[in-house]
N, C-alpha and C positions, 0 to 999 in steps of 0.2 A: 375758459368759462369759469366764473366763480361758483363754488359749491354752495348749495342751499344749506341753511342751518337746520339742526335737528328741531323737531316740533317741541312746543312747550310741554313740560311735564304737567301732570294734573295739579300739583301744588302751585306751579307757576300760573296756570290758568285760573286757579281759585284766587291767587293773590291779586291778579290783574282785575278780577271782578270785585275785590274788596275795596273798601274805603278806609284808608289809614289816617290817623290824626295828623301826622306830619309826613306827607308824601315827598317833600323836598321841592326846591325851587329850581326849575330847569334852567340850564345855562351851559357854558363851555368854560373849561379851566384845565390847567395842568395840576399835577399832584402837589406842587408847592403852593399854588393858589388855594387849593382845597384845604390844606393844613392851615394856611394863614387865615382863611375864612373862619375856621373852627376856633383856632387859638386866640384870635383877637376878640372873639365873643365870649370864650370860656374863661380866659385867664385874667390875672391882675398884672402880670409882668412877663416880658420876654427878655431873655438874657442869652447872648450868643456872641461868638467871635466868627467872622466870615471865613468860610472855607468851601470851595467848590466841591460838589454841586448843591450844597445846602444853603448857599448864600442867598439865593432868591427867596427862600423862606424868611430869613432874617430881614432882608430888605423889605419884603411885604409887611412884616410886623412893624418894622421901624417906620415905614411910610404911614401906616395906620396911626401909630403913636404921634407922629409929627402933625397929622391932620386932626388931632384932638379926639380920636375915637374913644368911645366908652364901651365897656363890655355889656353883656345883656342885663347886668344888675345896675347899670348906670354909673359905674365907677370908671374913672380915667385909667387907661392902661399905662404901664410903665415900660420903658426900654432901657437896657444897659448893654454897652459893648466894652468889656474889659480888654486887657492887653493880650490875652491868649485864650485858647479853648479850655485849658486847665483852670484858669481864673474864672471863666464863665461858668464852668461846672461848680466851682466853689461858691460863686455868687448865687447861683441857683439853689445850692444847698442852704445858704444862709437865708435866702428869701423864704424857702419852705420851712426851715426851722422856726422862723418867726410866725408861721401860720398862714403864709400866702400861697396862692395858686400860681405856679410859675411853669414856663416852658423854655426849652432850649433847642437850637437847631445846629446840627453838626454832621461831619462826614470824615471818612478816611483817617488820616493822621490825627485830626482833631479829636476824634473819638478815642483813639488809642492814648493820646496825651492826657485825656480825662480819667483814665482807668483808675488811678489811685483814689480819685474823689468818688467815682461810681460806687466803690465798696462802702465808703462812709455814708453815702446817701441811702443805700439799702440797709446798712447797719443801724442807722437812726430811724428806720421805718418811715421814710418820707415818700408820700405818694405822688411823686412828680412824673411828668411825661417829657421825654426828650424825643424830638423828631429827627430821624436819620435819613440822609440821602446816601444810601449804601454805595461805597466807592472802593475800588481796588487800592491796595496799599502800595507805597513806593518800596519795591523790593529790588528787582533787577533794573527797573527804570521807573520814571515818574509817569503815572497815569491818573487822570482825574475823573475817569468814567466808571461805569457800573462794575461792581464786584462785591462779594460778601466777605472779603478778608477782614474788613474793619469790624463788622458786627460779630463775626465768629471769633475775633480776638478778645471779646468781652462777654462771652457766654457764661462765665463763671462768677460774675459780679453780683448775682442775686437779683437781677432785674427780669421782669417779664419782657418778652420779645414777640411782637406781632409783625407779620410781613404782608404788605399790600400788593395786589396784582396790578392795580391800575389807579387812576386818579380818584375815582369814586371811593375805592377802599381806603386810600390814604386819608381821606377826610373822615369817613365813617369810623375806621379803626382808631383814629385819633380820639374820638369821643368815647369809644368803647374802652380803650386802654386807660383813659383817665378815670372813668367810673370804677373800673376794677382796681386801679392803683390806689385810689382814695379809700375804697372799701376795705381792701386787704392791707393797707399801709405798706405797699410794696411798689417801688418805682417801675415804670414800663418804658420800653422803647417802641416807638411807632416807626416802622422801617419801610422805605420804598427804594426802588432801584434808582441810583443816581442817573440823571438825564433821561433814561428810558421811561421813567415815571414822573420824576420831579419836573421835567420840562416838556412833556408830551401833552398837547391839548386834546381833550376828549369831552364828550357830552357828560355832564354831571348833574346831580340833584343836590343843590346846596342845602345843607341842614338849616332849618328855620331857627330864628332866634329863640322862639318859644320851645323848640325841641331841646336846644342847649340848656335853657333854663330849667326845664322839667327833668331832663334825663340826668343832668349832673347835680343840680342843686347849688345853692349859693356857697361860695368858699367857706364863709364863716360857720356854716352849718355842717360842713364835711371835714374840715381840717382842724388839727389841734396845734396850739402854740407850745413849742418846746422852750422857746425863749420868751418868757413872760415875766416882767419885773414883779408882778404881784404874786406869782407862784414860781419861785426859783427852782431850777432843776439842774442837776449836774449831768453833763453829757461828755462823751469821749474820754472817759477816765482810763487810767492804766489798770490792767487786770493781769494778775500773775497766775501761777499754776492752779491755785485753789478755785478760781472762778471763771477764767476765760472760756474754757470749753463748755461749762454749764450754760453760759449765756449764748454761746454760738449755737449749740444744739437746740436750745429753747426757742430759737427763732423759727424752727420748723413749724411751729404752730401757725405762723403767718402764711408760710408757703403752702401748707397742706390745704388751706381753704381756697387757694387761687383757682384751680380747675373748675370747681363748682361755681365760684363767683364769676369767672369768665363766661361760662356757659349761660349763667343767669343774665349777665349783662347783654350778651348777644341775643338772647331770647326776648328780653325787654325791648331792645333796639328794634327787633323785628316787629313786635306788636305795635310799636309806635310809628314805624316807617314803612314796613313791608319789605325791607331789605334784610335778607337773612345771612347771617355769618355763623361759622362754626370753627372749631379748632382744626378740623380737617375737612376738605371738600372732595368727596369721591364723585367721579363723573364717568358714566358708562362702564363701571367696573363690575356690575352684577353678573354679566355673562362673559366677561373678558378672560382671555388666556394670558395676556401680557399687560404690563402697566408702566406708566411713566410717572415718576414722583419728582416734584420740584417745589420751589418757593418763589414768590415774587413774580415778575413779568414772564419769566420762563414758563411758569405753570400755566399761564393763560395761553401762551403759544402752543403748549402741549394739548390743551383741551380743545382748541379750535382745529387741531390737526387730526382729531380722532375719526371724523367722518371719512376723510381721505384714506386714512390707514385701513379702515374697515372696508372701503371700496376695493382695496388691494387684497383683501382676504385675511387681514390681520385683526383678529378680535382683540381690540386694545381699549383700555380705559386709562384714566389719569387720576392722580391723587395730589391735591394741593395742600401743602402744609401752611396753614395760616399762623398757628402758634408754635414757635420753636421753643419758647420758654413760657409756661410750662410745656414740656414735650409730651404730646398725646400718644404715648406708646401703645396703650390698649386699642385706641381707635385706629391707629396705623395698622396694627396686626390684623384687626377685624376686617379692614377694608381690603387687605392684600393677601391674606392667608391662602385663598383658593387659587391664586395665579400659578402658572408654570414658572414665570420669571417676571421680574420687573427691574427697571433701570432708574437709578437716582441721579438726576442731573443737577450739578452744583456750580455756582459762580466763584469758586475758589479751588485751590489745589494745595494740599499739605502732604507731600510725599513721605514724610517721616512718621505720619500717624498710621494706625492700623487701617483706617479708611478716612476719607474726607468727612467733615463733621456731621452732615445730615445722614450720610450713609452709615456712619458709625452708630448714630443714635438709633436708626432703624434696625440695624443688625443686633444691637443690644436689646431692643424691644422684642425681637423674635426669639432671642436667646432666653429672655425672661419667660416668654410664653412657653417655650419648649421645656423649661424647667418647672413649669406649673406654678409660677409666681401668682399669688392671689391678686385678683383684679384684671388679669390678662386672659384672653380667650384660650381655650385648650386647643392645641395643635399637635399633629403627629408628623408633620413635615414642614420644612422651611423652603419657600420658593428660592430659586436661584436669584441672587441679588447682584446686579451689575452696577458699577459706579462710573459716572461720566462727568467730565468737566467741559463747560461751554460758557461762552459769553464773558470771559475775563476781559476787563477793561472796555466793556460795551461791545465786544466782538459780537457780530450778528448771531442770534439764535433763531433758527428758521424752521418752518414746517418740513423742509427736506431733511433737516437734521433729525427731526422726530422719526421720520420714516427710516433713516439709517439706524437710529437707536433701536427701533423695534426689530428690524430685519437682522441686526446683530445677535438678537436673542433667540431667533428661530432655529430650527433644526438645520437649515441650510446656511445659517449665518456664520460669521467668523467666531462668535462667542468670546469676544474679548471681554474679560471680567472688568478690566479698567479700560476706558476709552476716552478720547477727546474728540471734540467736534469743531469744525470750521477752520482748521489749520492744516498745514502740511507737516505731518509728524508720524513717526512709527506707530503711535497709539491711536491715530486719527481714523475715524470711519469715513468711508467715501460717500459723498452725497451725489447721487446720480442726476437728479433734477430737482427743481423747486416747484412743487405743485401750487396751484392757485386755490387757496382756502378762504378767500374773501367771501362775504355773503353774496347771494345772488343779486345782480344789479349794481354791484359796487363800482365806484368810479375813483380812480387813483391818479395822483400826480407825482411825478418825480422831477423836481426842478434842479437845473444845473446853473449855478451862479458863482459869484465871487464874494468872499467874506468882506463885509462892509457895504454891500450894495443894498442892504435892507431886505434881503430875501427871507431871512428867518422871521422877522416881524410880519412881512407880507403873508407868509404861510400861516401865521397865527391869526391874522385878520381874515384870511380866506376861510379858515376853519371856523372862526367865530361867525362869519356871515352865513356859512352853510348850516351851522348849528342853530344860531339864533334867528336868522331871517327865514330860512327855508325849513327849519325843523328836522334836518337830517342828522343821522349819526355821523360823527366825524372822529378822526384821529390824525393829528398833525405833529410831526417831529422833524428836527433838523439833524444833520450830521455835524455835531458840535466838535470843536477842536480848538485848543488854545493857539494853535499856529495858523488858523484859517484866515485871519484878516489879510485881504489882498490876494488870497489864494483860492483855488477852486473849492467849492463846497456844494453839498446837495441838501435839498429839503424834500420831505415826503408827506403826502396827505392822502387819506382815503376817506370817502364818504359813501353812505348808503342810506336808502330810505327805511330799511329795516334790517334786522339781523345784528350780529355781534362782530365787531372788529377786534380780534384778539391777538394779532401778531404784533410784535414790537421789534421789527427789523426793517432793513432797507427794502424798498419795493422793487420787484422785478416786473410783474405784470401791471402795466399802467395804460391809461387812456389819454393822458395829456402830458407832453414833455416840453417845458419852456427852457430855452437856452438864453440866459442873460449875457453870456459872453461867447462870441463866435469862436474863441480859442478852444472852447470845449471840444470841438471836432478833433483837435490834435491831442487830447488828453484822456482818451478813453473811447467808449462806444455808447453814447447817450441814447441810441435807438433800441438797445436791447430791451425786449419785453414790451415795446410799444405795440398795442394791439391793432390788427388790420382795421382800416377805415377810421382810425382815430386821429388825434391832432398833435402837430408839432408847431411850436412858435420859436422864433429867433429874433433877438435884438439885431438890428441891422442899421449901419450908417447910411445905406442907400435905400431909398423907398421906391425903387423901380423893381417890380416883381421879377423881371427877367434877370437883372443884375444880381438880385438876391439868390435866385436859382443858380446862376453861374458860379456863385461863391461857394456853393456847397460841394463837399468832396464827392467823387464819382460813386463811391460805395454807398453814400447816403442817398444820392439820386436813385440808385438801383433799388434800395430798400423802400424809399418813399413811393416810387412808381409801382413796384410789385405789390405793395401792401395797401395801395389806395389811401395813403396818408394825406390828410389835409394840412397844408403848409402855410403858415402866416408869418408876418413880420411887422415891425414898426421900430422907429428910432426912439428907444426909451431914454437915451441920454438927452436928446433934443427936448423931449417933453418934460423931463425932469428939470432941465435948466429953465424952461419957459414957466414952469409952475411954481418952483421953489423961490418965492419972492420975499418971504419974511425972515428966513434964517439960512444964510448961505452954507452953513456947516452941514446942513441936511441934504444938500443937492444930490450927493451920490446915493443916499438911501432912498431918494424919491424914485429911483429906477424900479425898485421893488413895488412901489405903489402904482406905477404905470402898469405893471404886470397884473395887479388886482383888477384893473379895468379890462385888460385883455382877457383875463380868465372869465369875467362875468359875461363878456361878449361872445366868447367862443364855446362856452358850455351851455347845455340846454336848460339850466336851472331857472333862469328868469322866465323863459317861455312857459315852462311847465307850471310855474307859480302864477302865471297870468299877471305879471307886474309890468307896468309901463316903466320907461327909463327913469322918469322923475320919482316914481314910487320906489324903484329899486335903490336909487342913490339917497333918498330920504332914509332908507333903512341902513344903507352902508355907512351913513354918518355915525351911527351908534357905535360900531366897533372901532371906527377911526378915532372918535372922541375917547373911547376907552383906552387906546394905546398912546394917543398923542395929545389928549386934552390938557394935560399938565403943562404943555409947551405953549398953550394959548390958542385963542380962537383963530388967529391968522394962520397958524400952522395947520390947524384942522381944515380950514378953507383951502389952503394950498394943496393939501393931500387929496381932498375931494376933486379939485381941478385936475390934478395929475391922473387920478383914476378915470375921470370922465374923458379926458383926452385919449388915454389908452383905449378906452371902450369905443370911442368914436373913430379913431384914426387907424386902428389895426387893419391891415389889408391882407388879402389872400393871394398866393401865387396861383394863377388860374390853372385849371387842369390841362388846358391846351398847351401851356408852356411846358408842363411836366411831360406830356405825351409827345411833344416835339423833340425830346432829347434823342440824340442820334443813337443808333443801335451799337456803334462802336463804343461810345461812352458807357452805355448800359452794360455791355458785355465786360468791359474793363472793370466797371463797378461791381458786377457780380463776382468776378474773380477776387477782387479786393475784399468783398464782404465775406466770402467763404474763408478767406485766409485770416480775416481780422479777428482779434480776440473778442469774446463776448462778455467781457467784464465792463460794467459801466464806470468803474472807478480805477482804471489802470494807473492814473496819476498817483493814487494813494497806496498802491501795492508795493 
């Protein structure tokens, strides 16, 4: 059973009753789309070289440019793709030196390759914003997924650094960072976790054009031209012993004003939108004994795990670090000083350092407080500080790991000062089980498919339907991997009518499991976590219910019968071939669109909304046009036909067929189930 969410605070209740000038435009988007929405309206130019997972941001900006989009001041936006990330940073520098408002999108090795130029951008006091899809660096192997190695490798270049927890924050912090960057003449990085945020569809409030215009102001009013033929200026000169140090230290005047400017920008953003941000975000820490500290999507997972932790008797709170540069040392100490202990969880590992980067910053802040450094709270003790590593390369970070993290700090715990999560290693903490921390009434899907079948796009369309048609909260993400085309892959989606979806991990507890490839039965255990009385769907070449039932493994028969699972099927390949008339290259991907129709038929959302079939598909047309409209009206029509056929032709395996299964088969299935691994992804282990 999903846990209820904590009641609104008084401030949140007051906020909901207030009317703000720019409350946002409701919709669904991933973090990349939110950044593109902001930057195409705010900037004059986008310059980038593609590197996963930031590429989708660059593609979005380039598409807007190709379509002739103008920013909110009516100026045509510009796009440039040089020959490398280093060159793209240099081109961004040049555009800013000439007085233009510019953005860049990068990740991983691309950011590291830029490092030389990042120093010169800050040294020239250019208030640019680069949007980062944080990614693990290639060290012992290549990985294109989430990690903070890349951004932690550039913490010394003199840039501000803000971390978003989710898609909404990715867009909002993009605006906030630009306002501060231009006011303080200091460049900023707007950072989100690669794939986990850049590619995860969620409900968002798109910033209005008027908000962008009012909050930022026109570029020509905010930016200075260092390269102006009418007013020549020498820049980048050589300085020797007599002057270099004086100029370097003199730049502190710019940095000293950033904390106040950042807080002011966040406060002004709140007054205009009702969405509040701060350098740190404490949650349930007032009466806590233990704490979890993190940045990015990990922080959100920590916060939604707190109710479960407290139900176990662990008085726990969390602290989200939004601003890593400037580092909010006094605020961190103030929030954590009363705890017995707290754990800092990071998405990178640096064994040769005194601690990993965030942990080291926090330890230094407490040392400053203990030494009586002006501006820091007075303390007479330092809590025990634990340091954990989790989520490297998008490895799952789960609520169960948060429980293990807190229990490690208790008197009965192992008290490992350094620990890892989610792997088999001497440093790892054991996760005993995965609690269900979804909002009350949540409905989740774990789809099992094959790369190239269109399941990722279908998952996005389903999320868009649930968010835009039914007005639900949604979160949809795939299990991305460069090796997945033609191989098994999973997609995940959770929806709820109310409450916060804050986990960014693969789903265990689910209400609907579609199997787009029958071979899934041989590659793991897709039934793990499927809740009693809920729904299983399978693509089937046979449309005889008895033959479909006969094809299922005995252990699955046992689970389906014992848990009263509703079992459905349809031939998605046949429908895809019948419906895909205008572009044969899309026929394989149409199988996923068939699943869209199946989903709409087998879930209660249409009935709850009181929509007729025609009304439903009139609304479904909108997200289909969003994702396929560029391919033409015929492709949109074909997609709608495939979805309708899936909706109308899906059939159920009658309960009588299931109940008539022989006792011998069920007993054999029970034994197989008990012996079978309970990992949904055995193929990938």
